[in-house]
Structures are given as structure tokens and as C-alpha cells.
N, C-alpha and C positions, 0 to 999 in steps of 0.2 A: 632340815635340807638348806643349803647357803644359797641365797637367790642373787644373781648377778644382775641387780637393777643400776642402772647408771654405770655400770664397768662395761669398757669397751676394749681392754686390751686381753686378748688371746691368752697371755703367758699369765697373767694374774689368774685369771678364771681357772686355770690349769694346774697351779702351782698352788691356789689357797684352795680349791677343795669346793667352789661353787659349782651348780649345776651347769652342764654345757650338752646343748641339743646338739648331735653330731650333726653336721652340715658338709662333712668332707668329702662323701660320696659325690655329692651335685655338685662341690667346689670342684673336686676333679675333674667330672665330667665336662665343666666350663673350660677351665684353661687348659684342656687339651683338646679343644673343638678351633682355637684360635690363637689369634694375639692382642687383639686391638679390642677394647671392650668398653662399653657405658652401660651403668645402669641407675636407672632413677627408681627412688623408692620415698615414699613419707615418712618425716622425721620419726627416729624413735623405733626404726625397724631392724639393727643390726648391722647396717652399712659399714660402719668403723668395725667392727668386729670382724667381720669377714675381710677387710682389708689387713686388720691386723693379723688374721688367720693366713690368710697371704704370705704374710713380710714372714711370718715365723716356718714355714715351709719353705720358702726358697732362702732363707738362712740355715736351713739343716736342723733345727731344732726339735729331733726326734723324739726327743723325752717329753715333750708336751703331746706328743700325739698318741702315746703309748694307751694300746686300748682300743683307740678310735680305727674307723673303718679303713685311712688311708694310710694307718703307718706300716702295712708290711706293702704297700701298695705304690708309692712314691721313692722315686730316686734320691737318697740322701747326701748321697758324696758330692751332688752339684750345688756349690753356693754361691749366689748372685750379689750383685751389689744393688742395694733398696735406695729408690729418691720417694720417700715415703711424705706427703705433704697435706695436711688436713688445713682449709680454708678457713675453718672453724675458729683457730687457734693460732694465727700467725699475724693478727694483733691491726689488721687493715685499716680499723676506725680509728686508733691511734696514729698511726705511721704513713696511712694513705695507701692504696693496695701496691703501688708499683714497689715503694719502699721495702713493704712488708714482705713482699715476694723475696726481692733482692736479699734482705736479711736473711730468710729460713733458706735460701740456696749457699749464703754465707757459712752458716751455720753446718748445714749439711756438708759441705766441703771439707771442714774443720774436722767434721766425725772419720773421714776418709782420709786427712792431712793431704787436700789437694788445695793447692792455690788458685785462687779467682782474680785475676787480676783484670779481667776484660770489664769492658764501662756497659753499664745498661742490664738489665735484666735479663733479657731473651738471651744476650750472649753470655753472659754468666751460665744461664740454664742450657746451651748448647755447648760449653765449654764443659759443664760437672758430667754431662752423659758421655763425650766422648773421651773423657779422662778416665770413668770408669770402667767403661766399657774396654779398657786395656787389662782389666783382671778377670772380666767377665761380662757375657751380655746383661745388661740393666735391667732390673724391674721396676715400672713406674708406677706407685700407687697414689692418685689423688684423690682424697675425700672430700666431700660435700663443694665441689668445686665452684657451686652456683654462688653461696651463701654472700659472697662479696656482691652480688645482683640482688637477691631477694631481700637480702636487708633492706633494700633503697628503693623499692617500690613505689614508695609516696614520694622519691625525690627521683625524677626520671633524669636528669641530666647527671646525675651523679651513677646511675645505674647503667647510664651508656657509657659513660666514661671507664666505668670498671667492666662492661662487656669489650669494651675496645683494647683495656689493657689484658685482659682474659685472650682474646685472639691473637695478640701478638704474642702471649705466652706458649698457647698452645701451636702456635705456628713453626714452632723450631722443631718439632715433633716430626714436622714433614720430610727431613730429609735427614732423619736420625733411625731411620727403618734397622741399618745394618747394624745398630748397638742396642737395639732392645729384644729384651727375651718376652716380655709382658709387659702391656699397658692396661690399667683397669681405672677408671676415672667412674665415681658416684659421684649423686646428687639427689634433691628432692626434685626439680622441675628439668625438662627438656625444652632448651630456648631451640630456634630455629640454629639447624646445624650451619647456615650460611653466615649465620653472625658468630659463631664461635668456634665450631669444628669446622669451618670449611674447608680446610687443608686435610681433614682427616675422613677422606673417604671410604676407607676401608675399615671404619670405626663399627664395631658389629652394635648396635642397641639390643641389650638383653630386656628392656623394660618390660614389654609384654611381648617376649621369646618364649618358647616351651622351655628352654633351658633354666630359665628362671623361675619357673613357675610357684617353686616352694624352695627358692636357694635361700630366701630369707622368710621368716616367719614360723609359726608353729603349726602344724597340720593337728589333725583330731586325734590320729593314731598316736602321734608323737607325744600329745599332751596326755592321752588316755596311759601309755607307757611308761613316760618318765614321773609324771606327776599322781600317780594313782594311790601312794599314800595319803597324799593331801588331800585328793578330793574324798576318800573316805574319811578322814579327821573331821574333815570341815561340813561334811554329809551329817556325820554324828553329834557335832557341834550343834546346827541346825534342825537335827530331828528329822532329816528327809533322807530319802534314800539315795547312794550315788549317782545314779541315773536320772534321777530331777536334779540334783544338782548340776551334772554334767551339761544338760538341757538349758539351762540357766546359765551358765557361763560361755556356751554355745550362744547363744542369744545377745548376751551382752558385748561380747568381744569376738569372737569369729567373724568371718565374712568375706575378709580381704582376698580379692581373684585378680589374675592378671590374665587370664585367659577364660574365665567364665564357667569353668569345670573343676578345677581344685582351689581350696580354700584355705588359709591361715589365719592365725591369731597374730595381732600385734603382739610381738613380744613383751613390751612396756607395761600394758595395760594387763596382760594376764599375770605377769612375775608380780607387778603390783596387788594385784587382787589375793595371790596366795598370800602374801606377807601381811597385808591388812584383814584378808577373811572377809573383806565385805565389797559390795556391787557397788563401784563409784566412777565416777568417770574421771580415770586418770591421764591417758592420754590427751585426750582433748585440752586439759588442764596445764599442758607441757608448754601452750604457746600458741593459742591461736590468732594470729595478724590480724591486726586491728584494720588493716586495708580491704583485707575480704570482705569482710560486712559492709563496708563503706561501697567497695565495686558490687556488690552483689545488689546493693541498694539503689546505686545507680543506674544497674542495667535491668531493674526489676525482676530480677531473678528469685524465686523461692519456690515454684514447684519443681523441684530437681529430681525425684523418683522416676523412674523410667524414662530419663532421658536417653534418646537414640543418637548417636554419633558416631563418625567417620574415625577412621585409623586417623587421618590427617588431624583431627580435632586433638587428638590423644597425643602423638608424635613430638609437638612442639608448641610452643607460643611466643609471640612477637612483644616487645617490649611497649612497643606503638599501639598495639592492638587486644588489649589483654582480654580474652576471653573467661568467664568467670568458671564456664562449666569446665575447660581446660586445666584453671587452677584447681577446681575442686578434685579433680580426679587425680592431678600428679601430686597432690599434696593429702591426700588419704580421705578425703572428706564423701568421695566416690569411689566406688570401683566397678569393675565390670561384673555384671550380671549374667551375662547372655552374649554370645555370639550369634548373631543371626544372619550375616552374609562373611564371604572373606573380609571384608574391611569395614562391617559394621559392626557396632556394640549397642548394646542396653545398660545404661549406666543406674546405680540406685545406692544408696546409703550401705556401707557395711556392716553396720550391726546397730544393736539399740543406743549402744555408748554414742557413736557417732551421730545418731540422727537425733537423739534428744539434747545433745549438746549444740549442735549446730542450729536445731530450731531454735533454741533459747537466744543463741547468739543473736540468730536474723530479726528476731522479736525487737531485742533491745535496740538492734541497728536501725530497724526502721520505724521504732517508735522514738528514735534519738532518746533513751532511754539510759542516760549517763550511771544509774544507781542499779543498775543491771535486776530487775525485779520481777521478769518475765517467768520464771519458774513459780515465785511467789503466787503471783498472780492466776497462773493457771490451776495450781492447787487450790487456790480460795475459789475459785470457779467452779473446779469438779465436787467441792464441797457442798456448794450453794446449789446445786444439780443434785446432789444426792440429797440435800434436806428439802428440795422441791422450792427453793427461796430464789424467784427467777428475778425478781425486782434485784436480787443482790448480781446476779449475774449480768444483767443489763449495767450496774454502775461499776461493775468490774471490768467488762468492757469499755465502756467512756473513760475510764482511768487509763486504760490503754492508749488510747489516741490522744488523750490530753496533751499529751508530751510531745507533740511531734511542731513544731514550728510552724506557725501559721503560713509563711510565704512558702513552704515547702507542700505545705496541705493542698493549699490553693492551685498549685502547682500542676501535682500530680495528686490530686484528691481519689479518683475513683480506684487509681493503680493500688496507693497507699491500702487503701480501704479491704480492697481483697485478698491483698498479700497478708496484712495483721490477722483478718479474720482466717485465712487458710493456717495461717502458722501456728495463731492461737489454738484450735480446736485441734489440730495435730499432736502438738505438742500436750495438750488436755489429755490424750489417750494413753499418756502414762499414768495418771490416777483413774480414768473411768473409762467404757469401752466408747470412745470417740472417732468420729471420721468425719470429715469434709470433703466432697464430690466437686469435682470443675468441669464434667462431661454437661453437654447441653442436655437439658431435660431430665435431669438427676437432681436430687434433694442436696440445698446447700450445706445440711450438718446434722447429724445424727450423734444423739448423746444417749449411752442405756445405763442405767443405775440398776441396783437391785429388784427396784421395785417399778419402776418407769421407763419407757423410750420416750423420750423427746426427739420431734422432727423439728428443726428452725429451716425458716425460708426468710431470707435478707433483701431488702429493698434499698433503694438508692433514691430518694428525693419521690415518693410513689406514697403508698398507703398501706397498713398493716393489714387492711380488707384485701387487697389484691394479694396479700401475702398467702392468708391464711385460706384466700379462695384458692389456688394454684395447690398450696397442699393437700386441699379435697378432692381438687378435677385431677389431678394429678395421681390419687391413690398412692400419695406417699407410703401410708401407713398398709398398704395391701400385703407386702411381705409379711408383716408381722400380726395379720389377723388370727393365727391359731397361739398365738404368745400372749399368756394370761396377765402380764404387765400392764399398768395403766400407761395409755398413749395420749401425749399431751404435745400438739401442733403449738409451734411459737412464731409470729409474724414481727418481725422486726423492720420498721422503716428509719433508714440513717439519713440525717439531713447531713449534704455536704457544706451546708452554709452554716451551721451550727457547731458542724464539726463534733458531733454526737450520736447518739440515736433519741431520735426525737419523741416516737412512741413505741410499743409494743402489746402484744396483747396474745394472750394464749387460749386456747381454747381444746376441749377433751373428746378424741375423736373415737 
């Protein structure tokens, strides 16, 4: 099976015999429900491939759709002129956004043998639409519209300038309705409509719309139907049943949802797994922006599971007031777990790949660890727990805190302490059964190995006696009284002045 990893052109996939998950029924349903659409999805989710598919449909390339759902349900006699712009490839970094747009319009006009003597990119855009419409109504496909903004989130003046240019660019569409057959815009983020799409008040936002819940991504049914042979082959190689392998694949890569009911796999991660036959963090490694970790550290965000938000939090964000939770959702690090009311949602990590990768990223960001040692340290800590070497556990925790600059520690000592402890134990759950609770009256952390259950109580500038007394009085081991494993309580006192664990003590319960 040929896997189309990184291939975004529908024609190439079909002509070269790559596997294609047939989404044409969903595409047909969308384009027959309206005229102006916007869809936000995380990177590597197939947005560019979908626009390429729309282009092939509207240029009458029936041969590419042979055997697909839509082949006998589309009017192939109608051919439409296409304006297809991908902002990721127009060279705005080298040329500047305004010049890059103008150059791209000139290239498109030359393909249709249309002169564009007008001055300014907005007037050229308007003229191109009007002149193409003399042949037939125009199909406009705009991919990664927000790339010139999100690439500059650490340079807000440039981001604002690019936002203003894009607003001018899209304002042309307001009076172009008579000339347009279809407008489809995709991106990662949904900036406030007032800032970019203020003139497109008829733009249907498909991002959390029922029409688009499985428009992109691969469903469990599609996985089991199309990749059955690969699943059987890999399961046989690993000496497990296909059912066990499917559950592992599901845990690692499934879970993205935009309605809280239907779930899909990230195509890039899934295809990469079938190519390598190994469970790895494929999607996260393709480009996690450094600003995200810095922003979360600045806002002291780290407990992001079971986050409850309103529709307003998901629909857009403003450059002047970036909300980490909104960005995490729109960029794919959080997904909808449940819709609890008409406009209220519960967010959480989509899957194991994203959870472990983001937690590692955050530990490194909070600890100012430039050499990215979080995963190594948590593995070492897990091994120390398995060996019963608590002194080594303490040393590793201290090493994690040691890299925090003194000025930051003194400013935010308690917050940094709680964040790093929470993230470290959560990530350690990859290697041993580990959890850390944040609700009042519950234990700080529990680690369970093959032979031992550890319960840890952390104190700031107090004493280990108080910590051990709390474990005893609150009967933290009560839930495990029938478990035959050894039970060890660990009291740990952290000194904010020393920026390290000052003392600790263990006790068998």
C-alpha cells in the first residue's frame, strides 16, 4: 500500500495509486449546503488535500474520481475558473505579504491569459474575479489564510500589519457575490471576524459544525476497512492480536472531535505509524511553536484536562489578548470531549501522543530546560521508583528545578513548583502507574510499581512530619488496604529559599 504522507495534491494521489480515504460524500454534502465556507483544523489534517479535491471537481477531472462515491453524483459538464491561493507558499517572508499576494495574483492571471494593469493587490484581486467570471462563476480556494499571522505571534507589530493586509484583501469579496460560485477558506486559527472577515458576514464557519465533524481525519470505521491488511500484518509481526493492536493505535492517535461525539485520527500520525510500524510522536514533532510553551508558562497554564469553555472561547481569538486554551484547541492540542450545554464544552487531550508530547514540552518550558531533558528525567524517576531508590527520586526532582533562573523562581516560586510537580508526575505515568491530584483534600501524588504503592505528600517551607501526619490522618492508603503490595508514604518538604527539596522522609504504612 502506497501511503500519501505529505502529498497534498488529489490528482497525484489518484494517478500514482496512493491510498485515498474517500471523503467525497462529505464534500458533496458541504458544497451543496451553501456558498461561503470557513474551516479551521490543526496542521497536517488534510485541509490542503480537500481544497485540491474541490479544485479537481470544479475543473471536471472525472477520471480522478473513478470508483469514488461522488463520481456518478456530480455534474461533470460544468467547468469553473479557479483562484487557488495557498498562503504557506507565496513567499511573504521574503517579499512581504502585500507584494507576495500581488505576485501570486499576477501568476494566476497569466495562467488564464488575463492582463492586470490595476495598481494595488486588492484592485488586482477584484479585477481577476470579475474578468474570470465572464467565463463562468469563480471558485475561490484559500488555504492557510492565517499563516502570515500565526508565523509572527512573537512579533505582534508584524502580525497586526499582516492582519490589516488580509482584511483589505478579503474586503474585495463583499461586492463580488454575483461573480462567485464557491468560496472556501481554511486555516488553523479562527481570529475574530471583526478583524479579518468583518465584511463576510455570510461566511459559514464549519469548524464545529455538524457538516464537518468527519470531513477531515480518519474514522475508526475507515481505519478498519481500508487498513485491515496492514493491521493484521503488524499485529502478526508484534505477536499480538489485531484487536489489541487496534486498541493501541486508538489510544495513541484517535480522539480528535469537534462535536464531542464523533472522533477521528490525525491522518499524518496514522499514516506515519503504518509506514514505520512503530508508536512514536509523529504529529507533535512536525512543528510545535515555541511561543506556545512560553505563553502557557507566562499564564501559568498546565492543568488543561477537563477544561470547561464556552463557544466564544473556541470561535476566535484576538492578537492583543491571546488565550492559551483557545490556541491549544484550535491548533489541535486540546479537543472537545463533551458538549454539556448548547454553548458549553469540556476540552481534553485528544490522545496519548499529544498528551505526553505536550507535557514534555511544558516541563521543559517551565524549567527553562534548553536541552529538553524532561522525558529522560521522568524515565529515570520511574526506574528509581521501581528500584525503591527514593533518594534518587529526590535528586531528579531537584535537578528539574535547578535550571529555573533565580529571578523567575523568586517571582513565581509556588506556581512554578506546583506546575513542575504536576507535569512531572503526569508524564511519569507513561512508564509507571502514576497520578497527581489537585482537588482539595486529596493526595498529592501516587506511584504504583509492581511491588509497591507510594503516596507522596509535598509541603512548601513546612516539615516532613506534617506531610507524613497528613497521609496517616487522611487515610490515603485506605483505598488500597486489600492490595498486597508494600505501602510507603513519602513526606517531602520543598524550600522556596533553597529552590530544592530541603528534606524528606519515608514511612511504611
